C-alpha positions in Angstrom: 91.0 104.1 151.9 88.4 101.8 150.3 85.9 104.6 150.8 87.6 106.3 147.8 86.7 103.4 145.5 83.1 103.3 146.9 82.9 107.0 146.1 84.2 106.6 142.6 81.8 103.7 142.1 78.9 105.9 143.2 79.9 108.7 140.9 80.2 106.3 138.0 76.8 104.7 138.7 75.1 108.1 138.9 76.5 109.1 135.5 75.7 105.8 133.9 72.1 105.9 135.2 71.7 109.5 134.3 72.8 108.6 130.7 70.3 105.7 130.7 67.6 108.0 131.8 68.3 110.4 129.0 68.1 107.5 126.5 64.8 106.2 128.0 63.2 109.6 127.9 63.6 109.5 124.1 61.9 106.1 123.8 58.3 105.1 124.4 58.6 103.9 128.0 56.1 103.7 130.8 56.2 106.8 132.9 56.5 104.6 136.0 59.9 103.3 134.7 61.2 106.9 134.3 60.0 107.8 137.7 61.6 104.7 139.3 64.9 105.5 137.6 64.7 109.1 138.7 64.1 108.0 142.3 66.9 105.5 142.1 69.3 108.2 140.8 68.3 110.5 143.6 68.9 107.7 146.2 72.4 107.2 144.7 73.1 111.0 145.0 71.9 110.9 148.6 74.3 108.0 149.3 77.1 110.0 147.7 76.4 113.0 149.9 76.3 110.8 153.0 79.6 109.3 152.1 81.0 112.8 151.5 79.8 113.9 155.0 81.2 110.7 156.6 84.6 111.2 154.9 84.6 114.8 156.2 84.7 113.5 159.7 87.8 111.4 159.1 90.7 113.1 161.0 93.9 111.5 159.8 96.0 113.2 157.2 95.7 110.5 154.6 92.0 110.7 154.4 92.1 114.5 154.5 94.4 114.5 151.5 92.2 112.0 149.6 89.0 113.9 150.4 90.4 117.3 149.5 91.9 116.0 146.2 89.2 113.6 144.9 86.0 115.0 146.5 86.7 118.7 146.9 88.9 119.0 143.8 91.8 120.8 145.6 95.3 120.7 144.0 97.9 118.9 146.1 100.1 122.0 146.6 97.0 123.9 147.9 96.2 121.0 150.3 99.6 121.4 151.8 99.0 125.1 152.3 95.5 124.6 153.8 96.7 121.8 156.2 100.0 123.5 157.1 102.3 121.0 155.4 104.9 121.5 152.7 103.9 120.7 149.1 106.6 118.0 149.0 105.2 116.3 152.1 101.7 116.2 150.6 103.0 115.0 147.2 105.0 112.2 148.9 102.0 111.2 151.1 99.7 111.2 148.1 102.1 109.0 146.1 102.3 106.5 149.0 98.5 106.5 149.3 98.0 105.8 145.6 100.6 103.0 145.7 98.9 101.4 148.7 95.5 101.8 147.1 96.8 100.2 143.9 98.2 97.2 145.8 95.1 96.7 148.0 92.6 96.9 145.2 94.4 95.4 142.2 92.3 95.9 139.1 89.7 98.2 140.6 92.2 100.9 141.0 93.2 100.9 137.3 89.6 101.1 136.1 89.2 104.5 137.7 92.7 105.9 137.3 92.7 105.2 133.6 89.8 107.6 132.9 
């Protein structure tokens, strides 16, 4: 499940660096700095896509729920329908996953869930 925090970290880094790039483009900065930052952002986006592909190969229900909810943006009730489980089962499984993630990662979890 730690892949979910890695994914959230990548998403946050990309947004932060894209915002920095916008700021830098409004200032007198060497073009090479802009190009380096653009390349860096693109590399982070590639890392994010690779992680999405990797997570897509995970077979267990827990990872499928997390991927569908946090990467694909599917509602929990719809995940149940797509995977052939009741909505109650998916809600319960998700609650357990979030509890475990919270316990395993302590403060890191709150940083992302408080957004």
